[in-house]
C-alpha positions as CSV (number, residue, x, y, z in Angstrom):
1,M,33.5,-14.2,-16.8
2,K,30.2,-14.0,-14.8
3,A,27.1,-12.6,-16.4
4,R,25.7,-9.6,-14.6
5,I,22.0,-9.0,-14.5
6,H,21.3,-5.3,-14.2
7,P,18.2,-4.4,-12.2
8,A,15.4,-2.6,-14.0
9,A,15.2,1.1,-13.7
10,P,12.6,2.5,-11.3
11,V,9.2,2.8,-13.0
12,A,5.7,4.0,-12.3
13,L,3.0,2.3,-14.4
14,V,-0.3,4.1,-14.6
15,W,-3.6,2.6,-15.7
16,N,-6.6,4.6,-16.8
17,F,-4.8,7.9,-16.1
18,T,-3.8,10.0,-19.1
19,P,-2.0,13.2,-19.9
20,E,-5.4,14.7,-20.4
21,T,-6.3,14.0,-16.7
22,S,-6.1,17.0,-14.5
23,G,-3.5,15.5,-12.1
24,W,-1.1,14.4,-14.9
25,P,1.3,17.3,-14.6
26,A,1.7,16.8,-10.9
27,L,2.1,13.1,-11.3
28,A,4.7,13.5,-14.0
29,A,6.6,16.0,-11.8
30,A,6.5,13.8,-8.7
31,C,7.7,10.8,-10.7
32,K,10.5,12.8,-12.3
33,E,11.6,14.0,-8.8
34,A,11.6,10.4,-7.6
35,G,13.7,9.2,-10.5
36,L,10.8,7.2,-11.9
37,E,10.1,6.6,-15.6
38,L,6.3,7.3,-15.9
39,R,4.7,4.8,-18.3
40,Q,1.1,4.5,-19.3
41,V,-0.3,1.0,-19.7
42,G,-3.4,0.3,-21.6
43,S,-6.0,-2.3,-22.3
44,A,-3.7,-4.1,-24.9
45,E,-1.2,-4.8,-22.1
46,A,-3.7,-6.1,-19.6
47,G,-2.5,-9.7,-20.1
48,V,1.2,-8.9,-19.8
49,N,3.0,-9.8,-16.6
50,V,3.7,-6.9,-14.3
51,G,7.4,-7.7,-14.1
52,R,7.7,-7.5,-17.9
53,L,5.9,-4.2,-18.0
54,C,8.4,-2.9,-15.4
55,G,11.4,-4.3,-17.4
56,I,12.4,-6.6,-14.6
57,P,15.1,-9.0,-16.0
58,G,14.0,-12.6,-16.3
59,S,10.3,-11.8,-16.4
60,S,8.2,-14.0,-18.5
61,D,7.4,-13.0,-22.1
62,A,4.2,-15.0,-21.9
63,A,1.0,-12.9,-22.0
64,L,-2.7,-13.6,-21.9
65,L,-4.5,-12.7,-25.0
66,L,-7.2,-10.4,-23.7
67,H,-8.4,-6.9,-24.0
68,L,-9.9,-4.8,-21.2
69,E,-12.0,-1.8,-21.6
70,P,-10.0,1.2,-20.4
71,D,-12.6,1.9,-17.7
72,A,-12.7,-1.7,-16.5
73,Y,-10.8,-0.7,-13.4
74,P,-10.3,2.7,-11.6
75,P,-7.1,4.6,-12.2
76,A,-4.1,2.8,-10.7
77,L,-0.4,3.5,-9.9
78,I,2.0,0.6,-9.8
79,L,5.5,1.4,-8.5
80,Y,8.7,-0.5,-8.9
81,G,12.2,0.2,-7.7
82,L,11.7,2.8,-5.0
83,T,13.2,2.8,-1.5
84,E,10.7,3.1,1.3
85,P,11.8,6.8,2.1
86,A,11.4,7.6,-1.7
87,L,8.0,5.9,-1.8
88,D,6.9,7.9,1.2
89,R,8.1,11.2,-0.4
90,L,6.3,10.4,-3.7
91,L,3.0,9.5,-2.0
92,A,3.2,12.7,0.1
93,A,3.9,14.8,-3.0
94,L,0.9,13.2,-4.8
95,R,-1.4,13.8,-1.8
96,G,-0.2,17.4,-1.5
97,S,-0.9,18.0,-5.2
98,G,-4.3,16.5,-5.0
99,V,-3.6,13.6,-7.5
100,H,-6.3,11.0,-7.1
101,L,-5.3,7.5,-8.1
102,P,-7.6,5.1,-6.1
103,L,-5.5,2.0,-6.7
104,K,-1.9,1.9,-5.7
105,A,0.6,-1.0,-5.4
106,V,4.3,-1.7,-5.1
107,V,5.7,-4.5,-7.3
108,T,6.6,-7.5,-5.2
109,P,8.3,-10.8,-6.0
110,T,4.8,-12.4,-6.0
111,N,2.7,-9.9,-8.0
112,Q,5.4,-9.2,-10.6
113,K,4.5,-12.7,-12.0
114,W,0.8,-11.7,-12.3
115,P,-0.8,-10.4,-15.5
116,L,-1.7,-6.7,-15.1
117,C,-5.4,-7.5,-15.2
118,E,-5.0,-9.9,-12.1
119,L,-3.2,-7.2,-10.1
120,L,-5.9,-4.6,-11.0
121,A,-8.6,-7.1,-10.0
122,E,-6.9,-7.8,-6.7
123,L,-6.4,-4.1,-5.9
124,T,-10.0,-3.4,-6.8
125,A,-11.2,-6.2,-4.5
126,E,-9.0,-5.0,-1.6
127,R,-10.3,-1.5,-2.0
128,Q,-13.9,-2.6,-2.0
129,A,-13.3,-4.7,1.1
130,L,-11.8,-1.7,2.9
131,E,-14.7,0.6,1.9
132,N,-17.4,-2.0,2.7
133,P,-16.0,-4.1,5.6
134,G,-19.3,-5.7,6.5
135,S,-20.2,-6.8,2.9
C-alpha cells in the first residue's frame, strides 16, 4: 500500500493586519470566496518556515528562536494553493474593496523553506527597490 501525501489546503497568511484593521472584513470575504483559510501570523511565528505555517506536508519543524515587533514589517499577505485565475480574482477583489496590504507573495518551492522573517525582509527590500529605483 502506497502512502499518500495530501496537499495542504489553500491558505492566506497575514502579517501585521488584524480584525481591527478597517479592511479586515473585505479581506475575510475575499478569502472565503477564494476558498482560502485566513490565518494571522504574529511575531512569535517569525522564525517558523513559511511552508510549515501553510501546513505544507514535509515542511521542516525547525524554527529560529526570535521575536519580531509586530510593526517590524508592513502588512503582508502570503498566499498558498491558489490557481492563477483564482489569484487574479482575489487580487482584483482586494483592489476593488480598497484593502491595502503593501507586501504580497505567493508561496514557492524556494520561499516555503524560508523563515517568515526572511520572506518579510525580502519582500520589504523588493518593495523599497521598486519605489526607489536609483537608490
